[in-house]
N, CA, C and O of each residue as an XYZ file, in Angstrom:
300
protein
N       0.874     -1.103      0.002
C       0.026     -0.171      0.029
C       0.868      1.176      0.130
O       1.735      1.378      0.980
N       0.505      2.010     -0.806
C       1.513      3.399     -0.860
C       1.070      4.190      0.121
O       0.160      3.958      0.916
N       1.829      5.244      0.021
C       1.406      6.441      1.164
C      -0.034      7.072      0.831
O      -0.959      7.373      1.585
N       0.098      7.162     -0.520
C      -1.279      7.879     -0.848
C      -2.473      7.000     -0.510
O      -3.521      7.420     -0.019
N      -2.181      5.611     -0.854
C      -3.594      4.937     -0.426
C      -3.655      5.140      0.945
O      -4.730      5.551      1.382
N      -2.622      4.918      1.829
C      -2.792      4.902      3.185
C      -3.572      6.119      3.741
O      -4.427      6.127      4.627
N      -2.999      7.302      2.898
C      -3.694      8.378      3.439
C      -5.322      8.559      2.860
O      -6.196      9.221      3.418
N      -5.430      7.948      1.864
C      -6.981      7.900      1.291
C      -7.877      7.047      1.991
O      -9.043      7.350      2.248
N      -7.308      5.947      2.308
C      -7.943      4.898      3.341
C      -8.187      5.396      4.681
O      -9.168      4.921      5.253
N      -7.418      6.347      5.358
C      -7.669      6.864      6.733
C      -8.761      7.784      6.525
O      -9.744      7.746      7.264
N      -8.624      8.932      5.204
C      -9.632      9.881      4.914
C     -10.936      9.292      4.882
O     -11.911      9.796      5.439
N     -10.955      8.003      4.094
C     -12.321      7.560      4.034
C     -12.949      6.937      5.476
O     -14.159      7.036      5.679
N     -12.249      6.426      6.256
C     -12.669      6.191      7.476
C     -13.177      7.293      8.423
O     -14.115      7.250      9.218
N     -12.341      8.267      8.143
C     -12.637      9.281      9.024
C     -14.009     10.165      8.396
O     -14.822     10.727      9.129
N     -14.063     10.160      7.213
C     -15.229     10.635      6.541
C     -16.400      9.919      6.928
O     -17.461     10.487      7.185
N     -16.247      8.801      6.970
C     -17.332      7.741      7.290
C     -17.793      7.853      8.703
O     -19.000      7.813      8.942
N     -16.919      7.989      9.648
C     -17.058      8.312     11.131
C     -17.912      9.534     11.172
O     -18.999      9.537     11.752
N     -17.388     10.639     10.517
C     -18.330     12.126     10.335
C     -19.629     11.935     10.116
O     -20.554     12.304     10.838
N     -19.702     11.175      8.804
C     -21.164     10.883      8.383
C     -21.943     10.304      9.329
O     -23.038     10.820      9.554
N     -21.518      9.086     10.089
C     -22.148      8.532     10.993
C     -22.706      9.378     12.223
O     -23.829      9.171     12.684
N     -21.896     10.284     12.685
C     -22.006     11.220     13.602
C     -23.137     12.094     13.085
O     -24.144     12.216     13.783
N     -23.052     12.663     12.008
C     -23.928     13.698     11.524
C     -25.249     12.913     11.418
O     -26.200     13.458     11.978
N     -25.478     11.794     10.837
C     -26.634     10.760     10.757
C     -27.268     10.768     12.191
O     -28.435     11.121     12.359
N     -26.392     10.335     13.298
C     -27.106     10.317     14.473
C     -27.479     11.485     15.016
O     -28.495     11.580     15.704
N     -26.640     12.541     14.736
C     -27.443     13.795     15.349
C     -28.685     14.080     14.615
O     -29.676     14.416     15.265
N     -28.744     13.985     13.360
C     -30.154     14.418     12.441
C     -31.165     13.360     12.913
O     -32.349     13.697     12.901
N     -30.827     12.056     13.349
C     -31.766     11.108     13.799
C     -32.247     11.433     15.190
O     -33.383     11.098     15.526
N     -31.542     11.989     15.911
C     -31.863     12.608     17.419
C     -32.885     13.765     17.255
O     -33.894     13.723     17.959
N     -32.711     14.817     16.370
C     -33.461     15.732     16.045
C     -34.941     15.220     15.779
O     -35.911     15.647     16.406
N     -35.011     14.208     14.729
C     -36.109     13.550     14.106
C     -36.947     12.657     15.321
O     -38.175     12.736     15.347
N     -36.301     11.900     16.211
C     -36.681     11.194     16.951
C     -37.584     12.086     18.025
O     -38.628     11.637     18.497
N     -37.085     13.340     18.342
C     -37.625     13.991     19.310
C     -38.465     15.040     18.783
O     -38.669     16.058     19.444
N     -39.049     14.836     17.444
C     -39.681     15.807     16.885
C     -39.482     17.005     16.814
O     -40.376     17.814     16.567
N     -38.029     17.365     17.061
C     -37.534     18.783     17.136
C     -37.503     19.436     15.603
O     -37.430     20.657     15.472
N     -37.562     18.572     14.487
C     -37.544     19.536     13.169
C     -38.945     19.972     13.012
O     -39.144     20.606     11.976
N     -39.819     19.818     13.668
C     -41.251     20.412     13.479
C     -41.235     21.779     13.912
O     -41.981     22.638     13.442
N     -40.292     21.999     14.905
C     -40.274     23.309     15.466
C     -39.297     24.249     14.610
O     -38.267     23.817     14.092
N     -39.684     25.444     14.524
C     -39.209     26.507     13.565
C     -37.706     26.846     13.812
O     -36.842     27.091     12.970
N     -37.593     26.796     15.327
C     -36.179     27.190     15.729
C     -35.111     26.211     15.327
O     -33.912     26.481     15.401
N     -35.613     25.005     14.877
C     -34.577     23.921     14.793
C     -34.524     23.605     13.157
O     -33.808     22.715     12.698
N     -35.213     24.290     12.500
C     -35.305     23.963     10.903
C     -34.026     24.275     10.422
O     -33.594     23.449      9.619
N     -33.085     25.491     10.746
C     -32.081     25.892     10.331
C     -30.889     24.790     10.591
O     -30.002     24.565      9.768
N     -31.020     24.085     11.973
C     -29.938     22.988     12.215
C     -30.393     22.070     11.702
O     -29.476     21.276     11.495
N     -31.428     21.645     11.315
C     -31.865     20.321     10.417
C     -31.186     20.609      9.204
O     -30.384     19.757      8.822
N     -31.356     21.733      8.451
C     -31.154     21.908      7.197
C     -29.281     21.769      7.063
O     -28.685     21.236      6.126
N     -28.751     22.311      8.090
C     -27.206     22.243      8.039
C     -26.835     20.773      8.128
O     -26.058     20.271      7.315
N     -27.453     20.007      9.226
C     -27.315     18.600      9.430
C     -27.476     17.970      7.849
O     -26.670     17.090      7.546
N     -28.197     18.268      7.122
C     -28.625     17.600      5.984
C     -27.425     18.052      4.930
O     -27.009     17.254      4.090
N     -26.973     19.223      5.032
C     -26.167     19.761      3.955
C     -24.531     19.304      4.495
O     -23.544     19.231      3.763
N     -24.573     19.062      5.820
C     -23.206     18.267      6.109
C     -23.193     16.962      5.935
O     -22.063     16.476      5.894
N     -24.294     16.056      5.792
C     -24.299     14.796      5.431
C     -24.061     14.700      3.922
O     -23.377     13.805      3.427
N     -24.691     15.718      3.179
C     -24.510     15.580      1.619
C     -23.018     15.884      1.419
O     -22.430     15.222      0.563
N     -22.303     16.865      2.153
C     -20.808     17.125      1.974
C     -19.827     15.867      2.379
O     -18.817     15.582      1.735
N     -20.205     15.273      3.357
C     -19.437     14.303      3.779
C     -19.569     13.086      2.828
O     -18.569     12.417      2.568
N     -20.848     12.769      2.273
C     -21.027     11.591      1.281
C     -20.278     12.010      0.079
O     -19.720     11.135     -0.583
N     -20.208     13.164     -0.256
C     -19.617     13.606     -1.559
C     -18.171     13.510     -1.353
O     -17.443     13.124     -2.268
N     -17.721     13.830     -0.228
C     -16.175     13.812      0.007
C     -15.782     12.248     -0.041
O     -14.728     11.851     -0.539
N     -16.613     11.533      0.451
C     -16.205     10.014      0.677
C     -16.265      9.552     -0.946
O     -15.380      8.814     -1.381
N     -17.103      9.917     -1.614
C     -17.184      9.246     -3.226
C     -16.069      9.902     -3.789
O     -15.440      9.198     -4.580
N     -15.561     11.257     -3.579
C     -14.250     11.665     -4.068
C     -13.186     10.915     -3.815
O     -12.442     10.474     -4.692
N     -13.028     10.694     -2.371
C     -11.840      9.872     -1.906
C     -11.747      8.496     -2.556
O     -10.673      8.033     -2.941
N     -12.939      7.845     -2.667
C     -13.040      6.479     -3.262
C     -12.629      6.720     -4.685
O     -11.966      5.783     -5.129
N     -12.811      7.608     -5.446
C     -12.636      7.645     -6.686
C     -11.198      7.830     -6.838
O     -10.512      7.022     -7.463
N     -10.706      8.916     -6.259
C      -9.145      8.915     -6.083
C      -8.344      7.693     -5.975
O      -7.471      7.293     -6.745
N      -8.845      7.087     -4.736
C      -8.208      5.678     -4.282
C      -8.052      4.909     -5.562
O      -6.935      4.571     -5.954
N      -9.216      4.611     -6.259
C      -9.448      3.695     -7.326
C      -8.621      4.184     -8.545
O      -8.011      3.415     -9.288
N      -8.655      5.488     -8.679
C      -7.641      6.051    -10.071
C      -6.376      5.754     -9.710
O      -5.626      5.332    -10.590
N      -5.938      5.893     -8.513
C      -4.462      5.524     -8.362
C      -4.326      4.142     -8.358
O      -3.321      3.713     -8.925
N      -5.160      3.264     -7.812
C      -4.658      1.782     -7.996
C      -4.620      1.367     -9.387
O      -3.725      0.620     -9.781
N      -5.728      1.894    -10.323
C      -5.687      1.657    -11.654
C      -4.540      2.143    -12.454
O      -4.146      1.570    -13.471
N      -3.981      3.294    -11.926
C      -2.867      4.035    -12.703
C      -1.623      2.961    -12.255
O      -0.768      2.791    -13.124
N      -1.476      2.355    -11.205
C      -0.515      1.657    -10.667
C      -0.292      0.355    -11.479
O       0.794     -0.084    -11.858
N      -1.619     -0.223    -11.692
C      -1.697     -1.573    -12.262
C      -1.265     -1.343    -13.832
O      -0.595     -2.201    -14.406
N      -1.644     -0.258    -14.430
C      -1.558     -0.061    -15.804
C      -0.127      0.344    -16.235
O       0.341      0.287    -17.372
N       0.518      0.798    -15.012
C       1.795      1.228    -15.425
C       2.976      0.042    -15.682
O       4.107      0.365    -16.043
């Protein structure tokens, strides 16, 4: 495993952890019906945005890792 692969694997793990924590936070709001309250709508929206961002980052890290592996095998 190259240094680049190791970094990307760790990034993917960290991003996965972050996604899980954001999901748990969003679920907590939903379970307590706090998303029905206007004062929590912005927070719920930010959590949704954060989840989208972590999922996008995860896909990008995976794409980079796969491209790196493919580049090495074709060289």
